N, C-alpha and C positions, 0 to 999 in steps of 0.2 A: 473649138478645140485647138486649131492651129494658132489662133491669136493668143491663147493661154500659154502654149509652149513657147512662142516667140517672146512673150512678156516675161515668162519665168527665166528663159535663157538670158534675156537682156538684164534682168535683175541680178542673176548670178554673176554675169560678167562685170556688171557695174560694182557689185559687192566685192569681187576679187580685186578689181582695180583700186577701189577705195581702200581696201585693206592693205594692198601693196604700197600705196602712196603714204598711208598713215605709218606703216612700219618703217619705210625708208626715212621718214622725217623724225620719228621718235627713237629709233634704235640707237643712233649715235649717242644721244643723251642718256640712254639706259645703260650702255656698255661702259661708259666712263663717268667718273664723278669729278666735278671741279668744285672746290670750296675755297672761299677767301680765308686768308689767315689773319688773325688779329695781331700777329707779330710781324716784324720786319723780315726781309729776305733771309739774312744770315741767321737770325734767331729762329725762324721757321725750320731751316735746315737742321740747326742744332737740336731743336725740340724733337724733330722726327728721328734723328740719329739716336738720341737718348732713349726715346720710347721703343725703338726697334731693338736696340741692344739690351735694354732692360727686360725685354720680353723673350729673350733667348734666341733672337734672330741674329743673323750675320749680315753686316753691311759689307757686301762683297765688292762694291765699286761705287765711287762717287764721281760723277762725270760733270765737269764744268763745261757745258756746251758752248757758252759764250766764248771762252778761251779757245776751245777746239775749232770753232767756226772762224774765229779771228785769224788763226794760223793759215787760213785759206783766203784771206783778204775780204772776208764778209763780216758784217756786224749784225748781231741779234741782241734782244734784251737779255737781262739776267735769266739764266735757265740752268738748273742743276738737276741731273737725274740721279736718283738713289736706287741702286740695284740691291735688293735684299733677298735673303734666302733663309729658310728654316730647314735644317738638314733632315729632321724626322719626316716632315711633310714631303720634301723632295724625294726622299727614299721611297715613300709609299707610291708615288706616281712613277718614278723612274725605274722601279723594279717591277712594273706591270707592263708587259709587252703591248697590250691594247691601249695603254694610256701614254706611252712614251712620246707620241707625236706632239703632245702639248708642251714638250720641253722647249719649243720655239718661244714660248711665253715665259720662260724661266731664265734667270730669277725674276721675281716680281719687281716691278718698277714703280717708283713714285716720282713725279716731276714737281719741282718747285720753281716758280717763275714770277717775273714781274711784268705786268701789262702796262700799256701806255697811260693808264690812270694812276700809276705809281704804287698800286697795291700789289701785295704778294698773294699768290694762289698756289694751291696744291691740286694736282690731278692724279687720280688712281684709277685702276681698272675696277669695274664692278665684279669682283671675284666671285661673289655669291651667285650672281646671274650667270656669269661665264661658266662656273662649275656645273650648275644645274643644266646648262645647255649641252654639256659633254656627257653627263651621266657617269655611272660607275664610280670607280675610285677617284676620278677627278671631281665629281660632284661631292663625294664624301670629304675630300681634302679641301678643295678650293671653296666649295659651297658651305663648309662648316668652319673648321678652325682658322683657315687663312682669312676668310671674310670677317670672322670675329676678331682676330688679332688686328687686322687692318682698321677696323672701327676703333679699336683702342688706341692705335698709333695716331689717329687723326681726330680724336674726340675734342681736341682743343680748337679745332677749326669751326668757322661759322658757315652757314649755308649761303 
């Protein structure tokens, strides 16, 4: 009987550790999406800007991180952040007291960058998964229309 309890406890602890290790290695890839662009750096940015504005979203800020970092004497590869917002979606979240804390992730961001291989990539948050993790109005907005719109913005990208 005692041996069975020890074996069961050891199995449970081993299972918990294995789950933790698996989650720690898988979660970063689940939270963010990275896709290669078939277009060049500038063309990718232009394509995303057009898709965003044509869908009724606002491009609230375009940040050239390469230039920003260069002002501090450092050099990084080409990297532009696109900060986008859809007022109706933001309104639903920001007018809900219990959801307002997710404003730290607003506006939505997309990153366009070039890696050392010379190729252009786009990274986005997995808004569908993120929304479902928060539940409530955040799940309704981020897990629904925001995730759907993001897929439309980036449909020209490859895996």
